[in-house]
Kinemage of the C-alpha trace (Angstrom):
@kinemage 1
@onewidth
@group {chain A} dominant
@subgroup {mainchain}
@vectorlist {calphas} color= white
{ca unk a 1} P 106.113 126.408 88.283
{ca unk a 2} L 104.071 125.605 85.239
{ca unk a 3} L 107.258 124.506 82.647
{ca unk a 4} L 106.085 124.673 79.347
{ca unk a 5} L 108.867 122.421 78.077
{ca unk a 6} L 107.145 119.320 76.202
{ca unk a 7} L 109.657 117.323 78.523
{ca unk a 8} L 109.243 118.875 81.564
{ca unk a 9} L 105.545 118.544 81.071
{ca unk a 10} L 105.741 114.605 80.649
{ca unk a 11} L 108.004 114.529 83.887
{ca unk a 12} L 105.059 116.355 85.648
{ca unk a 13} L 102.725 113.831 84.151
{ca unk a 14} L 104.811 110.758 85.402
{ca unk a 15} L 105.160 112.275 88.766
{ca unk a 16} L 101.435 113.033 89.627
{ca unk a 17} L 100.543 109.090 87.886
{ca unk a 18} L 103.294 107.828 90.116
{ca unk a 19} L 101.677 109.275 92.877
{ca unk a 20} L 98.044 108.096 92.341
{ca unk a 21} L 98.987 104.541 91.332
{ca unk a 22} L 102.044 104.134 94.204
{ca unk a 23} L 101.114 100.854 95.975
{ca unk a 24} L 100.215 100.931 99.773
{ca unk a 25} L 101.120 97.359 101.583
{ca unk a 26} L 97.960 95.734 101.593
{ca unk a 27} L 95.939 97.633 99.263
{ca unk a 28} L 94.785 95.341 96.478
{ca unk a 29} L 95.655 97.139 93.022
{ca unk a 30} L 96.461 95.731 89.432
{ca unk a 31} L 99.307 93.794 89.311
{ca unk a 32} L 102.496 95.044 86.888
{ca unk a 33} L 100.773 94.543 83.267
{ca unk a 34} L 104.350 93.150 82.030
{ca unk a 35} L 103.689 89.958 84.005
{ca unk a 36} L 103.010 87.391 81.176
{ca unk a 37} L 100.740 85.242 83.547
{ca unk a 38} L 98.834 87.698 84.807
{ca unk a 39} L 95.297 86.505 85.593
{ca unk a 40} L 93.119 89.398 84.299
{ca unk a 41} L 90.682 90.475 86.897
{ca unk a 42} L 88.262 92.823 85.829
{ca unk a 43} L 88.043 95.855 88.590
{ca unk a 44} L 86.036 98.953 88.891
{ca unk a 45} L 87.395 102.527 87.715
{ca unk a 46} L 89.233 104.223 90.466
{ca unk a 47} L 86.882 106.198 92.691
{ca unk a 48} L 87.643 109.808 92.362
{ca unk a 49} L 90.314 110.917 95.047
{ca unk a 50} L 91.090 114.072 97.090
{ca unk a 51} L 94.247 114.667 95.061
{ca unk a 52} L 96.686 117.856 95.491
{ca unk a 53} L 96.575 120.500 93.228
{ca unk a 54} L 100.017 120.836 92.299
{ca unk a 55} L 100.368 124.235 91.054
{ca unk a 56} L 103.863 124.685 91.088
{ca unk a 57} L 105.776 121.627 89.949
{ca unk a 58} L 105.754 118.570 92.493
{ca unk a 59} L 104.173 120.904 95.040
{ca unk a 60} L 103.199 117.928 96.891
{ca unk a 61} L 106.117 115.787 98.680
{ca unk a 62} L 106.921 113.294 101.074
{ca unk a 63} L 109.731 113.999 103.264
{ca unk a 64} L 113.059 112.526 102.164
{ca unk a 65} L 114.819 109.638 104.546
{ca unk a 66} L 115.523 110.950 107.649
{ca unk a 67} L 114.012 114.102 106.917
{ca unk a 68} L 110.821 114.956 109.613
{ca unk a 69} L 108.063 116.762 108.570
{ca unk a 70} L 107.017 119.720 110.878
{ca unk a 71} L 104.775 121.991 108.845
{ca unk a 72} L 101.300 120.888 107.461
{ca unk a 73} L 99.344 122.771 104.893
{ca unk a 74} L 95.876 123.192 105.973
{ca unk a 75} L 92.752 125.707 104.290
{ca unk a 76} L 90.646 127.795 105.764
{ca unk a 77} L 88.116 129.775 104.143
{ca unk a 78} L 89.901 129.296 100.364
{ca unk a 79} L 93.110 130.588 102.053
{ca unk a 80} L 96.139 128.139 102.889
{ca unk a 81} L 98.342 128.185 105.774
{ca unk a 82} L 100.625 125.604 108.103
{ca unk a 83} L 99.955 123.901 111.359
{ca unk a 84} L 102.631 121.807 113.276
{ca unk a 85} L 101.929 118.464 114.394
{ca unk a 86} L 100.140 119.533 117.361
{ca unk a 87} L 97.580 121.416 115.600
{ca unk a 88} L 98.931 124.572 116.491
{ca unk a 89} L 98.428 127.295 113.706
{ca unk a 90} L 101.873 128.652 112.928
{ca unk a 91} L 101.382 130.053 109.582
{ca unk a 92} L 97.783 131.341 109.445
{ca unk a 93} L 95.919 130.919 106.149
{ca unk a 94} L 96.782 133.460 103.820
{ca unk a 95} L 98.199 132.485 100.878
{ca unk a 96} L 96.050 131.434 97.594
{ca unk a 97} L 97.868 128.565 96.916
{ca unk a 98} L 100.974 126.981 98.935
{ca unk a 99} L 103.214 123.962 98.752
{ca unk a 100} L 105.026 121.584 101.316
{ca unk a 101} L 108.323 122.317 102.698
{ca unk a 102} L 111.446 121.516 100.974
{ca unk a 103} L 115.020 122.358 102.329
{ca unk a 104} L 113.021 124.773 104.946
{ca unk a 105} L 111.501 126.427 102.186
{ca unk a 106} L 107.807 126.485 100.711
{ca unk a 107} L 106.532 128.129 97.346
{ca unk a 108} L 103.683 130.118 98.051
{ca unk a 109} L 101.335 132.027 95.938
{ca unk a 110} L 99.985 135.591 97.031
{ca unk a 111} L 97.565 136.987 94.304
{ca unk a 112} L 98.636 135.801 91.142
{ca unk a 113} L 102.657 135.719 91.848
{ca unk a 114} L 104.922 133.295 93.741
{ca unk a 115} L 107.621 133.450 96.015
{ca unk a 116} L 109.041 131.330 99.177
{ca unk a 117} L 108.923 131.367 102.845
{ca unk a 118} L 110.477 129.586 105.814
{ca unk a 119} L 109.038 127.649 108.440
{ca unk a 120} L 108.402 131.129 110.307
{ca unk a 121} L 106.261 132.235 107.530
{ca unk a 122} L 108.254 134.992 106.917
{ca unk a 123} L 108.602 136.066 102.948
{ca unk a 124} L 112.330 135.480 102.470
{ca unk a 125} L 112.180 135.414 98.432
{ca unk a 126} L 109.183 137.790 98.063
{ca unk a 127} L 105.864 136.680 95.416
{ca unk a 128} L 107.306 138.905 92.382
{ca unk a 129} L 107.070 135.706 89.724
{ca unk a 130} L 104.824 134.548 87.722
{ca unk a 131} L 105.835 130.776 89.041
{ca unk a 132} L 108.302 128.760 90.512
{ca unk a 133} L 109.740 125.637 91.059
{ca unk a 134} L 111.618 124.220 94.134
{ca unk a 135} L 115.015 124.483 94.855
{ca unk a 136} L 117.229 121.811 93.662
{ca unk a 137} L 120.906 121.633 93.756
{ca unk a 138} L 120.980 125.046 95.315
{ca unk a 139} L 118.623 126.580 92.689
{ca unk a 140} L 115.213 127.426 91.804
{ca unk a 141} L 113.627 127.918 88.446
{ca unk a 142} L 111.281 130.549 87.724
{ca unk a 143} L 109.383 132.561 85.684
{ca unk a 144} L 109.391 136.192 84.884
{ca unk a 145} L 106.839 137.437 82.626
{ca unk a 146} L 106.948 135.047 80.050
{ca unk a 147} L 110.594 133.939 80.332
{ca unk a 148} L 112.557 131.509 82.923
{ca unk a 149} L 115.559 131.927 84.693
{ca unk a 150} L 117.327 130.818 88.287
{ca unk a 151} L 117.910 132.112 91.381
{ca unk a 152} L 119.863 130.993 94.733
{ca unk a 153} L 118.451 130.653 98.073
{ca unk a 154} L 119.193 134.523 98.595
{ca unk a 155} L 116.683 135.378 95.791
{ca unk a 156} L 119.685 136.587 93.736
{ca unk a 157} L 119.177 135.818 90.030
{ca unk a 158} L 122.141 133.436 89.138
{ca unk a 159} L 121.016 132.886 85.389
{ca unk a 160} L 118.817 135.952 83.790
{ca unk a 161} L 115.197 134.746 82.675
{ca unk a 162} L 115.988 134.300 78.784
{ca unk a 163} L 114.207 130.576 77.986
{ca unk a 164} L 110.980 130.098 76.456
{ca unk a 165} L 110.949 126.880 78.113
{ca unk a 166} L 113.071 125.447 80.969
{ca unk a 167} L 113.884 122.513 83.625
{ca unk a 168} L 114.936 122.432 87.077
{ca unk a 169} L 118.801 121.031 87.269
{ca unk a 170} L 119.895 117.686 87.659
{ca unk a 171} L 123.204 116.116 87.621
{ca unk a 172} L 124.516 119.753 87.195
{ca unk a 173} L 122.783 120.436 84.263
{ca unk a 174} L 119.003 121.779 83.105
{ca unk a 175} L 117.486 121.337 80.020
{ca unk a 176} L 116.410 124.879 78.187
{ca unk a 177} L 114.877 126.290 75.171
{ca unk a 178} L 117.979 127.722 73.506
{ca unk a 179} L 118.427 130.655 71.046
{ca unk a 180} L 114.954 131.532 71.283
{ca unk a 181} L 113.773 129.039 68.834
{ca unk a 182} L 110.602 127.071 70.131
{ca unk a 183} L 111.418 123.318 70.788
{ca unk a 184} L 115.063 123.922 70.133
{ca unk a 185} L 116.687 122.587 73.461
{ca unk a 186} L 119.877 122.291 74.713
{ca unk a 187} L 121.466 122.140 78.296
{ca unk a 188} L 123.054 125.037 80.276
{ca unk a 189} L 125.531 124.267 83.627
{ca unk a 190} L 124.988 126.553 86.679
{ca unk a 191} L 126.678 129.467 84.897
{ca unk a 192} L 124.298 129.451 82.332
{ca unk a 193} L 126.391 128.504 79.495
{ca unk a 194} L 125.002 126.111 77.031
{ca unk a 195} L 127.161 123.178 77.260
{ca unk a 196} L 125.522 120.637 74.957
{ca unk a 197} L 123.138 121.223 72.269
{ca unk a 198} L 120.386 118.819 71.998
{ca unk a 199} L 119.372 116.974 68.495
{ca unk a 200} L 117.054 114.269 70.201
{ca unk a 201} L 113.610 113.492 71.912
{ca unk a 202} L 115.169 113.421 75.577
{ca unk a 203} L 114.249 112.508 79.386
{ca unk a 204} L 114.751 115.821 80.420
{ca unk a 205} L 117.252 114.992 83.384
{ca unk a 206} L 120.368 113.322 83.398
{ca unk a 207} L 121.062 110.886 86.101
{ca unk a 208} L 124.365 109.469 86.994
{ca unk a 209} L 126.175 110.977 83.956
{ca unk a 210} L 123.341 110.024 81.348
{ca unk a 211} L 120.054 110.630 79.826
{ca unk a 212} L 117.532 108.797 77.920
{ca unk a 213} L 117.238 109.827 74.277
{ca unk a 214} L 114.817 108.902 71.605
{ca unk a 215} L 115.012 109.144 67.800
{ca unk a 216} L 112.474 107.403 65.324
{ca unk a 217} L 110.602 105.900 68.404
{ca unk a 218} L 113.651 103.999 69.491
{ca unk a 219} L 115.264 105.162 72.998
{ca unk a 220} L 119.357 104.968 73.889
{ca unk a 221} L 121.229 107.148 76.320
{ca unk a 222} L 123.530 110.234 75.784
{ca unk a 223} L 126.532 111.494 78.469
{ca unk a 224} L 127.250 114.928 79.471
{ca unk a 225} L 129.262 115.276 76.290
{ca unk a 226} L 126.440 114.927 73.985
{ca unk a 227} L 127.626 111.296 72.905
{ca unk a 228} L 125.424 108.674 72.441
{ca unk a 229} L 126.861 105.569 74.492
{ca unk a 230} L 123.850 103.766 73.715
{ca unk a 231} L 122.465 103.754 70.338
{ca unk a 232} L 118.734 104.347 70.278
{ca unk a 233} L 117.373 100.558 69.302
{ca unk a 234} L 115.033 100.036 72.189
{ca unk a 235} L 111.649 100.215 71.791
{ca unk a 236} L 111.422 101.489 75.581
{ca unk a 237} L 113.240 104.114 77.546
{ca unk a 238} L 116.182 102.458 79.503
{ca unk a 239} L 115.730 102.142 83.384
{ca unk a 240} L 118.924 101.367 84.881
{ca unk a 241} L 118.955 99.882 88.575
{ca unk a 242} L 122.343 98.757 89.953
{ca unk a 243} L 124.333 99.676 87.319
{ca unk a 244} L 122.248 97.247 84.437
{ca unk a 245} L 119.171 97.732 82.566
{ca unk a 246} L 116.608 95.199 80.799
{ca unk a 247} L 116.250 95.630 77.285
{ca unk a 248} L 113.941 94.068 75.062
{ca unk a 249} L 115.256 92.760 71.493
{ca unk a 250} L 113.658 90.613 69.038
{ca unk a 251} L 110.926 89.958 71.810
{ca unk a 252} L 113.597 88.608 74.181
{ca unk a 253} L 115.148 90.487 77.414
{ca unk a 254} L 118.584 91.173 77.704
{ca unk a 255} L 121.049 92.964 80.413
{ca unk a 256} L 123.071 96.092 79.230
{ca unk a 257} L 125.450 98.139 81.425
{ca unk a 258} L 125.916 101.958 81.060
{ca unk a 259} L 128.148 101.968 78.089
{ca unk a 260} L 125.594 99.796 76.313
{ca unk a 261} L 127.671 96.665 76.288
{ca unk a 262} L 125.879 93.346 76.870
{ca unk a 263} L 126.131 91.938 80.247
{ca unk a 264} L 123.589 89.294 80.235
{ca unk a 265} L 122.755 87.897 76.483
{ca unk a 266} L 119.008 87.839 75.569
{ca unk a 267} L 117.275 84.551 76.786
{ca unk a 268} L 114.243 85.669 78.927
{ca unk a 269} L 110.741 86.589 77.912
{ca unk a 270} L 110.718 89.150 80.713
{ca unk a 271} L 112.815 90.775 83.123
{ca unk a 272} L 112.919 93.322 86.020
{ca unk a 273} L 115.305 95.113 87.804
{ca unk a 274} L 118.123 94.527 89.908
{ca unk a 275} L 117.679 94.784 93.595
{ca unk a 276} L 120.077 93.501 96.418
{ca unk a 277} L 122.096 91.953 93.369
{ca unk a 278} L 119.297 89.920 91.722
{ca unk a 279} L 116.795 90.382 89.147
{ca unk a 280} L 113.611 88.529 88.813
{ca unk a 281} L 113.330 86.671 84.953
{ca unk a 282} L 110.962 84.733 83.446
{ca unk a 283} L 110.727 81.932 80.922
{ca unk a 284} L 107.975 79.684 80.010
{ca unk a 285} L 105.550 80.507 82.433
{ca unk a 286} L 107.772 80.835 85.487
{ca unk a 287} L 109.875 83.009 87.544
{ca unk a 288} L 113.288 82.803 89.075
{ca unk a 289} L 116.410 84.961 89.849
{ca unk a 290} L 119.536 85.599 88.080
{ca unk a 291} L 122.291 87.549 89.578
{ca unk a 292} L 124.699 89.669 87.680
{ca unk a 293} L 126.892 87.141 85.914
{ca unk a 294} L 123.433 85.876 84.673
{ca unk a 295} L 123.702 83.175 86.675
{ca unk a 296} L 120.269 81.340 87.507
{ca unk a 297} L 120.856 81.383 91.377
{ca unk a 298} L 117.216 80.782 92.027
{ca unk a 299} L 115.526 78.300 89.794
{ca unk a 300} L 112.384 79.286 87.852
{ca unk a 301} L 109.709 78.139 89.818
{ca unk a 302} L 107.566 80.965 90.940
{ca unk a 303} L 103.961 82.351 89.179
{ca unk a 304} L 104.917 85.717 90.368
{ca unk a 305} L 108.496 87.237 91.741
{ca unk a 306} L 108.744 90.659 93.563
{ca unk a 307} L 111.887 92.453 93.835
{ca unk a 308} L 114.146 91.832 97.035
{ca unk a 309} L 113.900 94.140 100.024
{ca unk a 310} L 116.180 93.861 103.148
{ca unk a 311} L 116.907 90.170 102.167
{ca unk a 312} L 113.520 89.159 101.417
{ca unk a 313} L 111.167 88.916 98.617
{ca unk a 314} L 107.627 87.875 97.946
{ca unk a 315} L 106.895 84.909 95.667
{ca unk a 316} L 103.764 83.372 94.164
{ca unk a 317} L 102.924 79.769 94.023
{ca unk a 318} L 99.747 77.933 93.732
{ca unk a 319} L 97.932 81.150 94.097
{ca unk a 320} L 99.340 81.786 97.795
{ca unk a 321} L 102.421 84.499 98.602
{ca unk a 322} L 105.088 83.676 100.878
{ca unk a 323} L 108.722 85.120 101.064
{ca unk a 324} L 112.317 83.577 100.501
{ca unk a 325} L 115.530 84.644 101.066
{ca unk a 326} L 118.492 85.366 98.809
{ca unk a 327} L 119.465 81.803 98.529
{ca unk a 328} L 115.794 80.809 97.401
{ca unk a 329} L 115.144 79.348 100.889
{ca unk a 330} L 111.512 79.754 101.966
{ca unk a 331} L 111.752 81.934 105.117
{ca unk a 332} L 107.847 82.160 105.075
{ca unk a 333} L 106.108 79.318 103.034
{ca unk a 334} L 103.264 80.363 100.528
{ca unk a 335} L 100.313 80.502 102.667
{ca unk a 336} L 98.537 84.094 101.928
{ca unk a 337} L 95.954 84.598 99.628
{ca unk a 338} L 96.157 86.327 96.036
{ca unk a 339} L 92.542 85.969 95.298
{ca unk a 340} L 89.423 86.198 98.063
{ca unk a 341} L 87.281 84.176 96.143
{ca unk a 342} L 83.753 85.325 98.062
{ca unk a 343} L 84.410 88.763 96.878
{ca unk a 344} L 82.477 89.944 93.764
{ca unk a 345} L 84.491 89.859 90.582
{ca unk a 346} L 84.642 93.583 89.861
{ca unk a 347} L 85.614 94.703 93.699
{ca unk a 348} L 88.911 96.110 93.572
{ca unk a 349} L 89.920 94.328 96.766
{ca unk a 350} L 89.395 91.058 95.267
{ca unk a 351} L 92.785 90.414 94.099
{ca unk a 352} L 95.964 91.292 96.408
{ca unk a 353} L 99.161 92.535 95.445
{ca unk a 354} L 102.564 91.223 96.810
{ca unk a 355} L 102.817 91.757 100.619
{ca unk a 356} L 105.605 93.895 101.592
{ca unk a 357} L 107.349 94.722 104.998
{ca unk a 358} L 107.011 97.893 106.841
{ca unk a 359} L 108.267 98.470 110.360
{ca unk a 360} L 108.953 94.688 110.358
{ca unk a 361} L 105.355 93.605 109.920
{ca unk a 362} L 103.439 92.477 106.428
{ca unk a 363} L 99.761 92.726 105.740
{ca unk a 364} L 98.793 89.471 104.508
{ca unk a 365} L 95.220 87.795 103.673
{ca unk a 366} L 93.993 84.356 105.144
{ca unk a 367} L 90.324 83.284 104.090
{ca unk a 368} L 89.354 86.827 102.829
{ca unk a 369} L 90.559 88.608 106.362
{ca unk a 370} L 93.659 90.714 106.629
{ca unk a 371} L 96.120 89.953 109.445
{ca unk a 372} L 99.779 91.042 109.948
{ca unk a 373} L 102.884 88.487 110.121
{ca unk a 374} L 106.385 89.057 111.317
{ca unk a 375} L 109.680 87.984 109.117
{ca unk a 376} L 109.909 84.749 110.833
{ca unk a 377} L 106.080 84.048 109.390
{ca unk a 378} L 104.534 84.209 112.751
{ca unk a 379} L 100.807 85.916 112.560
{ca unk a 380} L 101.180 88.419 115.056
{ca unk a 381} L 98.156 89.721 114.452
{ca unk a 382} L 95.018 87.362 113.395
{ca unk a 383} L 93.446 87.787 110.074
{ca unk a 384} L 90.462 89.750 111.077
{ca unk a 385} L 90.139 92.790 108.921
{ca unk a 386} L 88.197 93.420 105.652
{ca unk a 387} L 91.414 95.209 104.291
{ca unk a 388} L 94.905 96.811 106.020
{ca unk a 389} L 97.824 98.868 105.207
{ca unk a 390} L 101.323 98.643 106.456
{ca unk a 391} L 102.624 100.101 109.656
{ca unk a 392} L 104.004 103.443 109.450
{ca unk a 393} L 104.836 105.627 112.682
{ca unk a 394} L 103.884 102.397 114.777
{ca unk a 395} L 100.153 102.369 113.629
{ca unk a 396} L 98.506 100.753 110.793
{ca unk a 397} L 95.022 101.550 108.751
{ca unk a 398} L 92.327 98.689 109.086
{ca unk a 399} L 89.127 98.523 107.379
{ca unk a 400} L 86.626 96.974 109.745
{ca unk a 401} L 83.057 96.567 107.576
{ca unk a 402} L 82.797 99.923 105.529
{ca unk a 403} L 84.778 102.021 108.103
{ca unk a 404} L 88.529 102.586 108.429
{ca unk a 405} L 90.409 103.146 111.772
{ca unk a 406} L 94.056 102.513 113.636
{ca unk a 407} L 95.524 99.773 115.131
{ca unk a 408} L 99.018 99.403 117.185
{ca unk a 409} L 101.529 96.582 116.592
{ca unk a 410} L 100.215 94.414 119.231
{ca unk a 411} L 96.752 94.509 117.675
{ca unk a 412} L 94.983 96.956 119.796
{ca unk a 413} L 92.499 99.202 117.853
{ca unk a 414} L 93.331 102.622 119.551
{ca unk a 415} L 91.694 104.780 116.893
{ca unk a 416} L 88.134 103.415 116.404
{ca unk a 417} L 86.909 102.811 112.941
{ca unk a 418} L 85.136 105.804 112.041
{ca unk a 419} L 86.637 107.056 108.778
{ca unk a 420} L 85.589 106.443 104.935
{ca unk a 421} L 89.244 106.786 103.917
{ca unk a 422} L 92.484 107.005 105.905
{ca unk a 423} L 95.887 107.869 104.922
{ca unk a 424} L 99.275 106.739 106.514
{ca unk a 425} L 101.007 108.491 109.416
{ca unk a 426} L 103.622 110.746 108.932
{ca unk a 427} L 105.482 112.974 111.901
{ca unk a 428} L 102.812 111.594 113.973
{ca unk a 429} L 99.613 113.327 111.949
{ca unk a 430} L 97.253 111.464 109.251
{ca unk a 431} L 94.625 112.411 107.413
{ca unk a 432} L 91.087 110.920 107.497
{ca unk a 433} L 88.087 111.633 105.138
{ca unk a 434} L 84.381 111.356 106.577
{ca unk a 435} L 81.682 112.254 104.337
{ca unk a 436} L 82.635 115.301 102.299
{ca unk a 437} L 84.625 116.551 105.469
{ca unk a 438} L 88.815 116.006 105.686
{ca unk a 439} L 90.665 116.329 109.021
{ca unk a 440} L 93.859 116.014 110.557
{ca unk a 441} L 94.119 113.911 113.303
{ca unk a 442} L 97.271 112.676 115.870
{ca unk a 443} L 98.119 109.216 116.954
{ca unk a 444} L 95.770 109.078 119.529
{ca unk a 445} L 92.970 110.267 116.945
{ca unk a 446} L 92.713 113.648 118.848
{ca unk a 447} L 91.457 116.154 115.915
{ca unk a 448} L 94.109 118.707 115.374
{ca unk a 449} L 92.519 120.115 112.239
{ca unk a 450} L 89.469 120.418 110.768
{ca unk a 451} L 86.418 118.993 110.024
{ca unk a 452} L 86.612 120.943 106.160
{ca unk a 453} L 84.654 120.860 103.629
{ca unk a 454} L 85.405 119.883 100.340
{ca unk a 455} L 83.161 121.179 97.384
{ca unk a 456} L 84.998 120.994 94.578
{ca unk a 457} L 86.373 117.113 94.709
{ca unk a 458} L 89.851 118.874 94.681
{ca unk a 459} L 91.845 119.073 97.845
{ca unk a 460} L 94.515 121.640 97.649
{ca unk a 461} L 96.234 120.913 100.977
{ca unk a 462} L 96.005 117.074 101.295
{ca unk a 463} L 99.155 115.015 102.166
{ca unk a 464} L 100.808 113.690 99.361
{ca unk a 465} L 99.911 110.325 99.192
{ca unk a 466} L 96.591 108.303 98.319
{ca unk a 467} L 94.149 107.977 100.984
{ca unk a 468} L 93.181 104.263 101.121
{ca unk a 469} L 89.327 103.274 100.356
């Protein structure tokens, strides 16, 4: 759906940017620009990637937790259709555009109109709209002519098309252009009633009863009653995690709660969000961790400190990555390289980001080669690869020379290195790239779709994650 709201455009830009820059374990990328002690390392501009051309909002999507992907988009002779994970063509290529399935429905375009199909390919909501968005909270935003409205899953128009711009529902509310006045925006409920007139530049969607607002270049937060609960006074949008948000005041960071009250007084040169009850903070060139009372529970001693995940956090000491637990105990002593000295300074692989565990193993680097450790620090797969991604569906993509292949958790090469690029596996399927052709393979390496030549540099069917270079 091509939303014309300024905020909807910003939201879609943020989603696309996050997708492109999302970090895969073991794939070297730039560290956060907010890390004060970051060692600047020049890097090549990112090569062009075969990105999904999202014609209808967030058209490409990864399955939600617990959801299994059953349909994969494919293209043949300029038309899009769907296969299952065995490569069987279940919905023949017939659409000029098509999105990933969400809640059993997918947005498709027939000619110049859009509608919805189910997983059998049946057109359950006819393609009669100029554009549509996927269903959220039981309704979907649609464009009829030059106006926007909302339909339910039966196709019934529950809120008539009358808005010059509109966004999708979140927390029971949607931002729309009201009264036909350009850029005059307000929030409606699911009956279409305007429940809140907006006077601010806002972050578009409510979350946990709050939405970000901005005035005169300063950010705060508003509740569903239209009350400013956090006065716009901060230079950056407020991002809550576990009920608290790090905000910058007079060059120092402090933490506020959702009422705007100071929970932890300003004293930090930098501060990250809370994860598993802990937040990394920075003072005098070192990182440590505080709890939600502001107590320094792990002393300032690290060059870089990552967030906690499943009881472990990656930390950098003396140029080496290791892992600590929530008490600060070194579970895996710092020993894995951040910088490979032998690689050229402009090589994008030179700097290794913080390692992360995926399916109980983490890709790490020793002597400029990549291997895998378990959560005890044991090297279960010896360092031997030129680059490595994390495990997904029991397989990990690894680079040997200039070609990608896949190994299992024993380190056996189950799919030989032969691809210029490769994605992670999802639901037993991975996308690979050779020369200017894309293919879909299963976990044995068997070709289930392709090769299909991409002449434009734009991949309209690609899986919703970046390929690894």
